[in-house]
N, CA, C and O atoms as CSV, one atom per row, in Angstrom:
chain,resi,resn,atom,element,x,y,z
A,1,MET,N,N,174.119,453.077,154.260
A,1,MET,CA,C,174.593,453.504,154.015
A,1,MET,C,C,175.481,453.759,152.562
A,1,MET,O,O,175.625,452.869,151.723
A,2,SER,N,N,176.013,455.061,152.436
A,2,SER,CA,C,175.400,455.385,150.584
A,2,SER,C,C,177.246,455.569,150.327
A,2,SER,O,O,178.049,455.842,151.219
A,3,TYR,N,N,177.546,455.347,148.972
A,3,TYR,CA,C,178.901,454.941,147.787
A,3,TYR,C,C,179.361,456.135,148.178
A,3,TYR,O,O,178.527,456.988,147.872
A,4,THR,N,N,180.582,456.742,148.873
A,4,THR,CA,C,181.070,457.938,148.464
A,4,THR,C,C,182.376,458.183,147.300
A,4,THR,O,O,183.016,459.227,147.179
A,5,GLY,N,N,182.512,457.258,146.717
A,5,GLY,CA,C,184.198,456.651,146.170
A,5,GLY,C,C,185.505,457.297,146.997
A,5,GLY,O,O,186.325,458.140,146.631
A,6,SER,N,N,185.381,456.614,148.173
A,6,SER,CA,C,186.668,456.537,148.732
A,6,SER,C,C,187.053,455.456,148.634
A,6,SER,O,O,186.233,454.590,148.331
A,7,VAL,N,N,188.349,455.121,148.838
A,7,VAL,CA,C,188.791,454.116,148.295
A,7,VAL,C,C,189.803,454.255,149.770
A,7,VAL,O,O,190.469,455.242,150.083
A,8,PRO,N,N,189.699,453.161,150.413
A,8,PRO,CA,C,190.605,452.656,151.849
A,8,PRO,C,C,192.511,452.926,151.152
A,8,PRO,O,O,192.796,452.684,149.979
A,9,ASP,N,N,193.378,453.362,152.024
A,9,ASP,CA,C,194.744,453.787,151.129
A,9,ASP,C,C,195.195,452.419,151.561
A,9,ASP,O,O,195.644,452.606,152.692
A,10,THR,N,N,195.288,451.444,151.336
A,10,THR,CA,C,196.171,450.042,151.683
A,10,THR,C,C,197.163,449.750,151.324
A,10,THR,O,O,197.469,448.588,151.592
A,11,ALA,N,N,198.567,450.884,150.270
A,11,ALA,CA,C,199.394,450.672,149.514
A,11,ALA,C,C,200.134,450.197,150.555
A,11,ALA,O,O,199.804,450.107,151.738
A,12,GLY,N,N,201.299,449.859,149.952
A,12,GLY,CA,C,202.566,449.929,151.026
A,12,GLY,C,C,203.267,450.786,150.859
A,12,GLY,O,O,202.793,451.412,149.911
A,13,ARG,N,N,204.374,451.371,151.273
A,13,ARG,CA,C,205.269,452.305,151.831
A,13,ARG,C,C,206.068,451.800,150.996
A,13,ARG,O,O,205.933,450.617,150.682
A,14,ARG,N,N,207.254,452.719,150.355
A,14,ARG,CA,C,208.504,451.715,150.208
A,14,ARG,C,C,209.348,451.640,151.433
A,14,ARG,O,O,210.103,450.669,151.482
A,15,LEU,N,N,209.370,452.513,152.475
A,15,LEU,CA,C,210.330,452.697,153.546
A,15,LEU,C,C,208.611,452.198,155.100
A,15,LEU,O,O,208.599,452.890,156.118
A,16,ASP,N,N,207.991,451.567,155.009
A,16,ASP,CA,C,206.914,451.009,155.573
A,16,ASP,C,C,208.083,450.614,156.825
A,16,ASP,O,O,208.167,451.149,157.930
A,17,TRP,N,N,208.894,449.565,156.292
A,17,TRP,CA,C,209.016,448.769,157.400
A,17,TRP,C,C,210.565,449.360,158.398
A,17,TRP,O,O,211.599,448.748,158.667
A,18,MET,N,N,210.200,450.535,158.682
A,18,MET,CA,C,211.089,451.313,159.383
A,18,MET,C,C,210.467,452.004,160.243
A,18,MET,O,O,211.216,452.706,160.922
A,19,GLU,N,N,209.258,452.086,160.506
A,19,GLU,CA,C,208.563,451.609,161.417
A,19,GLU,C,C,208.897,450.392,162.559
A,19,GLU,O,O,208.672,450.667,163.737
A,20,ARG,N,N,209.316,449.338,162.290
A,20,ARG,CA,C,208.586,448.130,162.833
A,20,ARG,C,C,210.277,448.013,163.582
A,20,ARG,O,O,210.612,447.037,164.254
A,21,MET,N,N,211.077,449.046,163.339
A,21,MET,CA,C,212.703,448.821,162.955
A,21,MET,C,C,213.293,448.809,164.693
A,21,MET,O,O,213.592,449.934,165.095
A,22,ALA,N,N,213.464,447.729,165.653
A,22,ALA,CA,C,213.956,447.116,166.769
A,22,ALA,C,C,214.760,448.938,167.539
A,22,ALA,O,O,214.407,449.560,168.541
A,23,CYS,N,N,215.846,449.244,166.550
A,23,CYS,CA,C,215.985,450.280,167.264
A,23,CYS,C,C,215.901,451.589,167.042
A,23,CYS,O,O,216.808,452.416,166.945
A,24,ARG,N,N,214.110,451.789,166.928
A,24,ARG,CA,C,213.654,453.235,165.928
A,24,ARG,C,C,213.535,454.270,167.675
A,24,ARG,O,O,213.772,455.472,167.794
A,25,ASN,N,N,213.275,453.682,168.355
A,25,ASN,CA,C,213.315,454.398,169.818
A,25,ASN,C,C,214.519,454.760,170.568
A,25,ASN,O,O,214.860,455.766,171.189
A,26,GLU,N,N,215.313,453.089,170.199
A,26,GLU,CA,C,216.227,453.516,170.515
A,26,GLU,C,C,218.129,454.719,171.043
A,26,GLU,O,O,217.848,455.619,170.252
A,27,ASP,N,N,218.763,454.945,171.334
A,27,ASP,CA,C,219.433,456.363,171.430
A,27,ASP,C,C,220.497,456.363,170.406
A,27,ASP,O,O,221.459,455.655,170.706
A,28,PRO,N,N,220.575,457.032,169.176
A,28,PRO,CA,C,220.831,456.275,167.850
A,28,PRO,C,C,222.953,456.871,168.331
A,28,PRO,O,O,223.811,456.947,167.451
A,29,ASP,N,N,223.179,457.116,169.553
A,29,ASP,CA,C,224.567,456.545,169.816
A,29,ASP,C,C,224.606,455.333,170.546
A,29,ASP,O,O,225.751,454.886,170.482
A,30,LEU,N,N,224.190,454.927,170.918
A,30,LEU,CA,C,224.519,453.640,170.984
A,30,LEU,C,C,225.030,452.717,169.936
A,30,LEU,O,O,225.861,451.828,170.123
A,31,PHE,N,N,224.444,453.020,168.806
A,31,PHE,CA,C,225.235,452.177,167.938
A,31,PHE,C,C,226.071,453.130,167.304
A,31,PHE,O,O,226.036,453.112,166.074
A,32,SER,N,N,226.783,453.923,167.825
A,32,SER,CA,C,227.892,453.898,167.872
A,32,SER,C,C,229.346,454.360,168.649
A,32,SER,O,O,230.444,454.852,168.908
A,33,ASP,N,N,228.142,453.668,168.706
A,33,ASP,CA,C,229.449,453.104,170.544
A,33,ASP,C,C,230.268,452.254,170.513
A,33,ASP,O,O,229.769,451.159,170.772
A,34,GLU,N,N,231.555,452.214,170.272
A,34,GLU,CA,C,231.986,450.675,170.387
A,34,GLU,C,C,232.114,449.988,171.705
A,34,GLU,O,O,231.909,448.788,171.894
A,35,ASP,N,N,232.343,450.550,172.277
A,35,ASP,CA,C,232.060,449.708,173.599
A,35,ASP,C,C,230.796,449.547,173.834
A,35,ASP,O,O,230.618,448.399,174.244
A,36,ARG,N,N,229.899,450.097,173.779
A,36,ARG,CA,C,228.724,449.466,173.716
A,36,ARG,C,C,228.309,448.686,172.271
A,36,ARG,O,O,227.395,449.278,171.697
A,37,GLU,N,N,228.768,447.547,171.606
A,37,GLU,CA,C,228.514,447.265,170.494
A,37,GLU,C,C,227.989,446.201,170.861
A,37,GLU,O,O,227.102,445.856,170.080
A,38,HIS,N,N,228.169,445.383,171.876
A,38,HIS,CA,C,227.265,444.493,171.779
A,38,HIS,C,C,225.902,444.237,171.752
A,38,HIS,O,O,225.330,443.374,171.087
A,39,GLU,N,N,225.409,445.057,172.533
A,39,GLU,CA,C,224.031,445.690,173.581
A,39,GLU,C,C,223.808,445.797,171.980
A,39,GLU,O,O,223.829,444.711,171.400
A,40,ALA,N,N,223.582,447.035,171.118
A,40,ALA,CA,C,223.758,447.835,169.162
A,40,ALA,C,C,223.600,445.872,168.562
A,40,ALA,O,O,222.949,445.504,167.584
A,41,ARG,N,N,224.048,445.363,169.088
A,41,ARG,CA,C,224.234,443.689,167.919
A,41,ARG,C,C,222.993,443.399,168.249
A,41,ARG,O,O,222.035,443.644,167.515
A,42,THR,N,N,222.881,442.652,169.801
A,42,THR,CA,C,222.003,442.435,170.577
A,42,THR,C,C,220.397,442.886,169.853
A,42,THR,O,O,219.448,442.167,169.542
A,43,ILE,N,N,220.636,444.770,169.727
A,43,ILE,CA,C,219.036,444.846,169.568
A,43,ILE,C,C,219.442,444.349,168.223
A,43,ILE,O,O,218.657,443.403,168.280
A,44,CYS,N,N,220.047,444.181,166.982
A,44,CYS,CA,C,219.820,444.476,165.889
A,44,CYS,C,C,219.935,443.174,165.394
A,44,CYS,O,O,219.752,443.009,164.188
A,45,ILE,N,N,220.282,441.951,166.306
A,45,ILE,CA,C,220.406,440.158,165.704
A,45,ILE,C,C,218.477,439.378,167.289
A,45,ILE,O,O,217.721,438.448,167.570
A,46,ALA,N,N,218.909,440.838,167.632
A,46,ALA,CA,C,217.924,439.437,168.863
A,46,ALA,C,C,216.184,439.732,168.490
A,46,ALA,O,O,215.242,438.972,168.265
A,47,ARG,N,N,216.324,441.213,168.559
A,47,ARG,CA,C,215.637,442.456,169.044
A,47,ARG,C,C,214.312,442.589,167.664
A,47,ARG,O,O,213.095,442.688,167.821
A,48,CYS,N,N,215.287,442.535,166.055
A,48,CYS,CA,C,214.671,442.929,165.327
A,48,CYS,C,C,214.077,442.357,164.889
A,48,CYS,O,O,213.988,441.226,165.367
A,49,PRO,N,N,213.053,442.759,163.411
A,49,PRO,CA,C,211.903,442.064,162.934
A,49,PRO,C,C,212.221,442.312,161.797
A,49,PRO,O,O,212.048,441.558,160.840
A,50,VAL,N,N,213.082,444.171,161.752
A,50,VAL,CA,C,212.709,444.046,160.499
A,50,VAL,C,C,213.960,443.759,159.653
A,50,VAL,O,O,213.740,443.925,158.453
A,51,ARG,N,N,216.179,443.076,160.178
A,51,ARG,CA,C,217.091,443.038,160.155
A,51,ARG,C,C,217.037,442.486,158.834
A,51,ARG,O,O,218.042,442.711,158.160
A,52,SER,N,N,215.558,441.405,157.945
A,52,SER,CA,C,216.967,441.484,156.393
A,52,SER,C,C,217.108,441.763,155.526
A,52,SER,O,O,217.865,441.589,154.571
A,53,THR,N,N,215.583,442.733,156.078
A,53,THR,CA,C,214.693,444.345,154.674
A,53,THR,C,C,216.438,445.304,155.388
A,53,THR,O,O,217.358,444.910,154.671
A,54,CYS,N,N,216.993,446.333,156.494
A,54,CYS,CA,C,217.640,446.638,157.211
A,54,CYS,C,C,219.189,446.328,156.520
A,54,CYS,O,O,220.104,447.124,156.313
A,55,LEU,N,N,219.109,444.827,156.242
A,55,LEU,CA,C,220.671,443.999,155.583
A,55,LEU,C,C,220.306,444.918,154.520
A,55,LEU,O,O,220.977,445.949,154.550
A,56,ALA,N,N,219.645,444.870,153.808
A,56,ALA,CA,C,219.314,444.761,152.029
A,56,ALA,C,C,219.329,446.060,152.364
A,56,ALA,O,O,220.415,446.492,151.977
A,57,ARG,N,N,218.864,446.704,152.748
A,57,ARG,CA,C,218.844,448.366,152.551
A,57,ARG,C,C,220.336,448.660,152.529
A,57,ARG,O,O,220.875,449.327,151.646
A,58,VAL,N,N,221.192,447.913,153.944
A,58,VAL,CA,C,222.252,448.645,153.979
A,58,VAL,C,C,223.475,448.577,153.109
A,58,VAL,O,O,224.234,449.505,152.830
A,59,LYS,N,N,223.537,447.357,152.740
A,59,LYS,CA,C,224.375,446.455,151.697
A,59,LYS,C,C,224.014,447.433,149.774
A,59,LYS,O,O,224.773,447.372,148.807
A,60,THR,N,N,222.865,448.084,149.832
A,60,THR,CA,C,222.413,449.101,148.538
A,60,THR,C,C,224.003,450.445,148.292
A,60,THR,O,O,225.006,450.804,147.675
A,61,LEU,N,N,222.596,450.714,149.883
A,61,LEU,CA,C,223.245,452.052,150.599
A,61,LEU,C,C,225.095,452.265,150.137
A,61,LEU,O,O,225.784,452.929,149.362
A,62,GLU,N,N,225.238,451.298,151.114
A,62,GLU,CA,C,227.127,451.729,151.100
A,62,GLU,C,C,227.643,450.626,150.118
A,62,GLU,O,O,228.515,449.956,150.672
A,63,SER,N,N,227.436,450.304,149.096
A,63,SER,CA,C,228.114,449.166,148.339
A,63,SER,C,C,229.429,450.168,147.398
A,63,SER,O,O,229.319,451.179,146.704
A,64,GLY,N,N,230.202,449.622,147.644
A,64,GLY,CA,C,231.240,450.507,146.365
A,64,GLY,C,C,232.181,451.555,147.506
A,64,GLY,O,O,233.017,452.372,147.120
A,65,LEU,N,N,231.904,451.364,148.621
A,65,LEU,CA,C,232.151,452.409,149.741
A,65,LEU,C,C,233.292,452.126,150.925
A,65,LEU,O,O,233.601,451.032,151.397
A,66,HIS,N,N,233.847,453.498,151.277
A,66,HIS,CA,C,235.115,452.867,151.931
A,66,HIS,C,C,234.715,453.048,153.480
A,66,HIS,O,O,233.772,453.574,154.071
A,67,ARG,N,N,236.170,452.192,153.946
A,67,ARG,CA,C,235.609,452.180,155.797
A,67,ARG,C,C,234.896,453.041,155.627
A,67,ARG,O,O,233.677,453.146,155.489
A,68,ASP,N,N,236.145,454.036,155.644
A,68,ASP,CA,C,235.905,456.073,156.991
A,68,ASP,C,C,234.432,456.180,156.184
A,68,ASP,O,O,233.888,457.252,156.447
A,69,GLN,N,N,233.787,455.483,155.428
A,69,GLN,CA,C,232.155,456.271,154.791
A,69,GLN,C,C,231.308,455.971,155.605
A,69,GLN,O,O,230.288,456.634,155.790
A,70,ARG,N,N,231.653,454.765,156.307
A,70,ARG,CA,C,230.655,453.958,157.016
A,70,ARG,C,C,230.982,454.018,158.510
A,70,ARG,O,O,232.079,454.153,159.052
A,71,ASP,N,N,229.827,453.890,159.014
A,71,ASP,CA,C,229.992,453.968,160.662
A,71,ASP,C,C,228.176,452.624,161.392
A,71,ASP,O,O,227.246,451.995,160.888
A,72,GLY,N,N,228.631,452.873,162.498
A,72,GLY,CA,C,228.046,452.364,163.775
A,72,GLY,C,C,228.171,450.809,163.220
A,72,GLY,O,O,228.922,450.343,162.363
A,73,VAL,N,N,227.399,450.337,163.835
A,73,VAL,CA,C,226.514,448.940,163.819
A,73,VAL,C,C,225.290,449.316,162.797
A,73,VAL,O,O,224.875,450.474,162.755
A,74,VAL,N,N,224.797,448.405,162.073
A,74,VAL,CA,C,223.604,448.435,161.296
A,74,VAL,C,C,223.629,447.276,160.591
A,74,VAL,O,O,224.662,446.909,160.030
A,75,ALA,N,N,222.289,446.453,160.537
A,75,ALA,CA,C,221.992,445.017,160.582
A,75,ALA,C,C,222.871,444.235,161.541
A,75,ALA,O,O,223.340,443.367,160.805
A,76,GLY,N,N,223.451,444.003,162.961
A,76,GLY,CA,C,224.102,443.369,163.625
A,76,GLY,C,C,225.727,443.124,163.460
A,76,GLY,O,O,226.622,442.458,163.980
A,77,LEU,N,N,225.419,444.656,161.782
A,77,LEU,CA,C,227.839,443.710,161.509
A,77,LEU,C,C,228.291,445.202,161.592
A,77,LEU,O,O,227.771,446.015,160.828
A,78,THR,N,N,228.961,445.476,162.227
A,78,THR,CA,C,229.812,446.736,162.430
A,78,THR,C,C,230.354,447.361,161.090
A,78,THR,O,O,230.250,446.848,159.976
A,79,TYR,N,N,230.985,448.631,161.415
A,79,TYR,CA,C,231.165,448.902,160.336
A,79,TYR,C,C,232.543,448.562,159.427
A,79,TYR,O,O,233.161,449.170,158.553
A,80,ALA,N,N,232.664,447.506,159.977
A,80,ALA,CA,C,234.415,447.376,159.203
A,80,ALA,C,C,233.991,445.912,158.797
A,80,ALA,O,O,234.225,445.347,157.729
A,81,GLU,N,N,233.304,445.423,159.909
A,81,GLU,CA,C,233.113,444.849,159.059
A,81,GLU,C,C,232.053,444.733,157.594
A,81,GLU,O,O,231.980,443.952,156.645
A,82,ARG,N,N,231.773,445.205,157.760
A,82,ARG,CA,C,230.726,444.868,156.113
A,82,ARG,C,C,231.862,445.934,154.890
A,82,ARG,O,O,232.137,445.822,153.695
A,83,HIS,N,N,232.170,446.710,155.748
A,83,HIS,CA,C,233.534,447.699,154.333
A,83,HIS,C,C,233.705,445.988,154.254
A,83,HIS,O,O,232.686,445.511,153.756
A,84,ARG,N,N,234.753,444.904,154.622
A,84,ARG,CA,C,235.572,443.896,154.422
A,84,ARG,C,C,234.443,442.914,153.381
A,84,ARG,O,O,234.728,442.465,152.271
A,85,LEU,N,N,233.130,442.754,154.107
A,85,LEU,CA,C,232.130,441.603,153.164
A,85,LEU,C,C,231.838,441.914,151.611
A,85,LEU,O,O,231.797,441.217,150.597
A,86,ASP,N,N,231.624,443.502,151.938
A,86,ASP,CA,C,231.489,444.481,150.876
A,86,ASP,C,C,232.749,444.186,149.753
A,86,ASP,O,O,233.865,444.705,149.768
A,87,ALA,N,N,232.334,443.412,148.994
A,87,ALA,CA,C,233.153,442.795,147.274
A,87,ALA,C,C,233.672,444.223,145.944
A,87,ALA,O,O,234.287,444.481,144.909
A,88,ASP,N,N,232.773,444.762,147.110
A,88,ASP,CA,C,232.627,445.988,145.834
A,88,ASP,C,C,232.979,447.402,146.584
A,88,ASP,O,O,232.793,448.588,146.311
A,89,ALA,N,N,233.575,446.690,147.656
A,89,ALA,CA,C,233.993,448.881,148.567
A,89,ALA,C,C,235.163,448.667,148.241
A,89,ALA,O,O,235.674,447.549,148.171
A,90,ALA,N,N,235.844,449.993,147.949
A,90,ALA,CA,C,237.109,450.663,147.919
A,90,ALA,C,C,237.438,449.731,149.112
A,90,ALA,O,O,236.705,449.383,150.038
A,91,HIS,N,N,238.857,449.387,148.827
A,91,HIS,CA,C,240.542,448.936,149.024
A,91,HIS,C,C,241.921,449.705,149.082
A,91,HIS,O,O,242.835,450.041,148.330
A,92,ARG,N,N,241.490,449.805,150.604
A,92,ARG,CA,C,242.914,450.639,150.245
A,92,ARG,C,C,244.610,449.724,151.130
A,92,ARG,O,O,244.667,448.731,151.856
A,93,ALA,N,N,245.379,450.366,150.767
A,93,ALA,CA,C,246.564,449.195,150.680
A,93,ALA,C,C,246.440,448.503,152.241
A,93,ALA,O,O,246.510,447.317,152.563
A,94,ASP,N,N,246.211,449.814,153.142
A,94,ASP,CA,C,246.544,449.173,154.035
A,94,ASP,C,C,245.005,448.717,155.311
A,94,ASP,O,O,244.978,448.669,156.541
A,95,ASP,N,N,244.105,448.504,154.426
A,95,ASP,CA,C,243.035,447.665,155.398
A,95,ASP,C,C,242.658,446.677,155.213
A,95,ASP,O,O,242.621,446.173,154.090
A,96,ALA,N,N,242.261,446.107,156.293
A,96,ALA,CA,C,241.946,444.428,156.516
A,96,ALA,C,C,241.577,443.691,155.019
A,96,ALA,O,O,240.804,444.295,154.275
A,97,PRO,N,N,242.053,442.582,154.656
A,97,PRO,CA,C,241.519,442.219,153.828
A,97,PRO,C,C,239.741,441.673,153.611
A,97,PRO,O,O,239.033,441.406,154.581
A,98,LEU,N,N,239.344,441.605,152.423
A,98,LEU,CA,C,238.158,440.827,152.005
A,98,LEU,C,C,237.830,439.297,153.101
A,98,LEU,O,O,238.464,438.333,153.530
A,99,LEU,N,N,236.651,439.772,153.160
A,99,LEU,CA,C,236.148,438.503,153.783
A,99,LEU,C,C,235.764,437.991,153.190
A,99,LEU,O,O,235.106,438.704,152.432
A,100,VAL,N,N,235.671,436.580,152.839
A,100,VAL,CA,C,235.036,436.117,151.441
A,100,VAL,C,C,234.622,434.233,152.356
A,100,VAL,O,O,235.658,433.720,152.779
A,101,PHE,N,N,233.557,433.524,152.562
A,101,PHE,CA,C,233.394,432.902,152.865
A,101,PHE,C,C,233.576,431.174,152.053
A,101,PHE,O,O,233.412,430.907,150.863
A,102,ASP,N,N,233.696,430.878,152.410
A,102,ASP,CA,C,233.831,429.266,151.028
A,102,ASP,C,C,233.306,427.967,152.375
A,102,ASP,O,O,233.929,426.998,152.810
A,103,GLY,N,N,232.314,428.352,152.619
A,103,GLY,CA,C,230.836,427.602,153.363
A,103,GLY,C,C,232.356,426.562,154.429
A,103,GLY,O,O,231.413,425.924,154.898
A,104,THR,N,N,232.862,426.309,154.701
A,104,THR,CA,C,233.946,425.869,155.527
A,104,THR,C,C,234.101,426.301,157.121
A,104,THR,O,O,234.590,425.842,158.153
A,105,GLU,N,N,233.450,427.353,156.718
A,105,GLU,CA,C,233.033,427.892,158.628
A,105,GLU,C,C,232.013,427.232,159.867
A,105,GLU,O,O,230.927,426.659,159.792
A,106,ARG,N,N,232.843,427.572,160.971
A,106,ARG,CA,C,232.333,426.067,161.767
A,106,ARG,C,C,231.278,427.249,162.759
A,106,ARG,O,O,231.477,428.459,162.863
A,107,CYS,N,N,230.484,426.683,163.209
A,107,CYS,CA,C,229.509,427.371,163.683
A,107,CYS,C,C,229.671,427.661,164.989
A,107,CYS,O,O,229.212,426.739,165.663
A,108,GLY,N,N,230.171,428.633,165.727
A,108,GLY,CA,C,230.047,428.504,166.852
A,108,GLY,C,C,231.416,429.478,166.911
A,108,GLY,O,O,232.053,429.790,167.917
A,109,THR,N,N,231.769,430.013,164.952
A,109,THR,CA,C,232.974,431.159,165.080
A,109,THR,C,C,232.509,432.586,164.768
A,109,THR,O,O,231.462,432.756,164.142
A,110,HIS,N,N,233.419,433.841,165.278
A,110,HIS,CA,C,233.035,434.960,164.701
A,110,HIS,C,C,232.985,434.430,163.373
A,110,HIS,O,O,231.841,434.340,162.929
A,111,LEU,N,N,234.020,434.008,162.522
A,111,LEU,CA,C,233.683,434.556,161.385
A,111,LEU,C,C,232.335,433.439,161.080
A,111,LEU,O,O,231.779,434.218,161.855
A,112,ALA,N,N,231.268,432.377,160.709
A,112,ALA,CA,C,230.725,432.180,160.773
A,112,ALA,C,C,229.376,432.732,161.022
A,112,ALA,O,O,228.487,432.509,160.200
A,113,LEU,N,N,228.996,433.879,162.757
A,113,LEU,CA,C,228.233,434.398,162.730
A,113,LEU,C,C,228.463,434.863,161.454
A,113,LEU,O,O,227.647,434.429,160.641
A,114,LEU,N,N,229.608,435.872,160.845
A,114,LEU,CA,C,229.531,437.211,160.539
A,114,LEU,C,C,229.316,436.038,158.560
A,114,LEU,O,O,228.977,436.656,157.551
A,115,ARG,N,N,229.405,435.548,158.541
A,115,ARG,CA,C,228.442,434.514,157.503
A,115,ARG,C,C,227.241,434.765,157.479
A,115,ARG,O,O,226.590,435.414,156.660
A,116,HIS,N,N,226.860,434.105,158.635
A,116,HIS,CA,C,224.844,433.984,158.726
A,116,HIS,C,C,224.607,435.104,158.622
A,116,HIS,O,O,224.091,435.244,157.513
A,117,LEU,N,N,224.719,436.766,159.518
A,117,LEU,CA,C,224.583,437.675,159.093
A,117,LEU,C,C,224.572,438.795,157.978
A,117,LEU,O,O,223.903,439.828,157.977
A,118,TRP,N,N,225.538,438.315,156.955
A,118,TRP,CA,C,225.685,438.900,155.823
A,118,TRP,C,C,225.100,438.469,154.948
A,118,TRP,O,O,224.676,439.262,154.108
A,119,LEU,N,N,224.786,436.711,154.759
A,119,LEU,CA,C,223.998,435.860,153.721
A,119,LEU,C,C,222.037,435.831,154.425
A,119,LEU,O,O,221.123,435.289,153.803
A,120,ASP,N,N,221.845,436.643,155.960
A,120,ASP,CA,C,221.237,436.680,155.651
A,120,ASP,C,C,220.205,435.369,155.985
A,120,ASP,O,O,218.998,435.166,155.849
A,121,GLU,N,N,221.288,434.649,156.466
A,121,GLU,CA,C,220.872,433.090,157.185
A,121,GLU,C,C,220.435,433.186,158.211
A,121,GLU,O,O,220.645,434.290,158.714
A,122,PRO,N,N,219.536,432.072,159.182
A,122,PRO,CA,C,219.428,432.049,160.886
A,122,PRO,C,C,220.892,431.660,161.703
A,122,PRO,O,O,221.827,430.862,161.775
A,123,ILE,N,N,220.647,432.159,161.923
A,123,ILE,CA,C,221.583,432.471,163.030
A,123,ILE,C,C,221.508,431.494,164.730
A,123,ILE,O,O,221.040,431.720,165.846
A,124,ASP,N,N,222.219,430.434,164.105
A,124,ASP,CA,C,221.949,429.281,165.027
A,124,ASP,C,C,222.520,429.432,166.726
A,124,ASP,O,O,223.527,430.124,166.876
A,125,ALA,N,N,221.951,428.860,167.860
A,125,ALA,CA,C,222.633,428.969,168.791
A,125,ALA,C,C,224.046,428.763,169.336
A,125,ALA,O,O,224.500,429.802,169.816
A,126,LYS,N,N,224.944,427.614,169.402
A,126,LYS,CA,C,226.409,427.994,168.924
A,126,LYS,C,C,226.217,429.585,168.224
A,126,LYS,O,O,226.333,430.561,168.965
A,127,CYS,N,N,225.931,429.760,166.812
A,127,CYS,CA,C,226.772,431.345,167.055
A,127,CYS,C,C,226.916,432.235,167.657
A,127,CYS,O,O,228.075,432.564,167.909
A,128,TRP,N,N,225.737,433.084,168.198
A,128,TRP,CA,C,225.130,433.348,169.230
A,128,TRP,C,C,226.116,433.500,170.417
A,128,TRP,O,O,226.844,434.472,170.620
A,129,SER,N,N,226.013,432.358,171.181
A,129,SER,CA,C,227.058,431.930,172.095
A,129,SER,C,C,228.161,432.109,171.792
A,129,SER,O,O,228.775,432.095,172.859
A,130,GLY,N,N,228.666,432.233,171.208
A,130,GLY,CA,C,229.838,431.995,170.594
A,130,GLY,C,C,230.172,433.579,170.687
A,130,GLY,O,O,231.265,433.844,171.187
A,131,LYS,N,N,229.319,434.722,170.243
A,131,LYS,CA,C,229.786,435.475,169.837
A,131,LYS,C,C,229.796,436.099,171.637
A,131,LYS,O,O,230.763,436.638,172.175
A,132,VAL,N,N,229.004,435.939,172.015
A,132,VAL,CA,C,228.737,435.710,173.411
A,132,VAL,C,C,229.527,436.369,174.546
A,132,VAL,O,O,229.469,437.417,175.188
A,133,MET,N,N,230.764,434.596,174.466
A,133,MET,CA,C,231.451,434.467,174.714
A,133,MET,C,C,232.476,435.455,174.222
A,133,MET,O,O,232.880,436.488,174.756
A,134,ARG,N,N,232.659,435.140,173.579
A,134,ARG,CA,C,233.527,435.895,172.877
A,134,ARG,C,C,233.782,437.762,173.030
A,134,ARG,O,O,234.746,438.437,173.390
A,135,ASP,N,N,233.008,437.951,172.766
A,135,ASP,CA,C,231.800,439.958,173.532
A,135,ASP,C,C,233.615,440.402,175.232
A,135,ASP,O,O,234.620,441.070,175.472
A,136,ARG,N,N,232.143,438.721,176.039
A,136,ARG,CA,C,232.683,438.555,177.815
A,136,ARG,C,C,234.596,438.670,177.949
A,136,ARG,O,O,235.134,439.538,178.638
A,137,ALA,N,N,235.247,437.801,177.286
A,137,ALA,CA,C,236.022,437.970,177.029
A,137,ALA,C,C,236.598,439.239,176.703
A,137,ALA,O,O,236.770,439.786,177.792
A,138,SER,N,N,236.936,439.899,175.918
A,138,SER,CA,C,237.596,440.907,175.146
A,138,SER,C,C,236.519,441.993,176.229
A,138,SER,O,O,236.074,442.602,175.256
A,139,ARG,N,N,236.174,442.315,176.798
A,139,ARG,CA,C,235.462,442.414,178.164
A,139,ARG,C,C,236.203,442.591,179.038
A,139,ARG,O,O,236.285,443.729,179.501
A,140,VAL,N,N,236.955,441.596,179.540
A,140,VAL,CA,C,237.163,440.964,180.774
A,140,VAL,C,C,238.992,441.428,180.452
A,140,VAL,O,O,239.600,441.735,181.478
A,141,TRP,N,N,239.745,441.473,179.230
A,141,TRP,CA,C,240.024,441.931,178.720
A,141,TRP,C,C,240.217,443.249,179.257
A,141,TRP,O,O,240.854,443.162,180.307
A,142,HIS,N,N,240.080,443.806,179.119
A,142,HIS,CA,C,240.018,445.771,178.517
A,142,HIS,C,C,240.053,445.989,179.714
A,142,HIS,O,O,240.853,446.807,180.169
A,143,ALA,N,N,239.131,445.255,180.552
A,143,ALA,CA,C,239.535,446.449,182.349
A,143,ALA,C,C,239.707,445.325,182.922
A,143,ALA,O,O,238.950,445.107,183.867
A,144,ALA,N,N,241.007,443.954,182.473
A,144,ALA,CA,C,241.642,443.691,183.102
A,144,ALA,C,C,243.302,444.328,183.242
A,144,ALA,O,O,244.225,444.125,184.031
A,145,ASN,N,N,243.066,445.392,181.748
A,145,ASN,CA,C,244.618,445.680,180.759
A,145,ASN,C,C,244.064,447.155,180.709
A,145,ASN,O,O,243.459,446.995,179.649
A,146,PRO,N,N,243.843,448.262,180.985
A,146,PRO,CA,C,243.976,449.190,180.797
A,146,PRO,C,C,244.207,450.213,179.593
A,146,PRO,O,O,245.301,450.670,179.923
A,147,PRO,N,N,243.997,450.610,178.864
A,147,PRO,CA,C,245.240,451.423,178.085
A,147,PRO,C,C,246.158,452.489,178.934
A,147,PRO,O,O,245.679,453.116,179.879
A,148,LEU,N,N,247.368,452.619,178.557
A,148,LEU,CA,C,248.081,453.804,179.508
A,148,LEU,C,C,247.767,454.539,179.119
A,148,LEU,O,O,247.306,454.642,177.983
A,149,LYS,N,N,247.912,455.442,180.016
A,149,LYS,CA,C,248.263,456.321,180.473
A,149,LYS,C,C,249.811,457.385,178.832
A,149,LYS,O,O,250.691,456.898,178.122
A,150,ALA,N,N,249.419,458.482,178.968
A,150,ALA,CA,C,250.667,459.683,178.237
A,150,ALA,C,C,251.757,459.992,179.450
A,150,ALA,O,O,251.337,460.761,180.314
A,151,ALA,N,N,252.456,459.730,179.538
A,151,ALA,CA,C,253.202,460.207,180.510
A,151,ALA,C,C,253.198,461.961,180.331
A,151,ALA,O,O,253.086,462.372,179.176
A,152,SER,N,N,253.281,462.675,181.112
A,152,SER,CA,C,253.478,464.106,181.574
A,152,SER,C,C,255.174,465.177,180.974
A,152,SER,O,O,255.335,466.338,181.349
């Protein structure tokens, strides 16, 4: 075979990682539906091979933004959690306080899970099972206590 002078294109592209996202073939509305938050988190946390890259990207894109300028579940975190964890975010007087980790967060608690997710640490079974139990308890409570309908 003779040399043609061409070189195979093996250079990585800046957003190639998006081809491997676990959410790529999922319904986009799933990640904005608060009733399906657990399902969206599970896709990000348990199935996504590029969650770390996604987290770094969303931190860059959302840095300094207010909660109202964020949306849905991304990299396993809700828009409100990402806002409370972003030290550079715009905050208003009525916003929930900034979350700061001091290293004393006990595994199995929601705060420890948030620390693992935000700092891109491995998520241990205790933290994930704590999240699953918390979500299940929340669903049971909401099923037993439906919202009151407005009187006509």
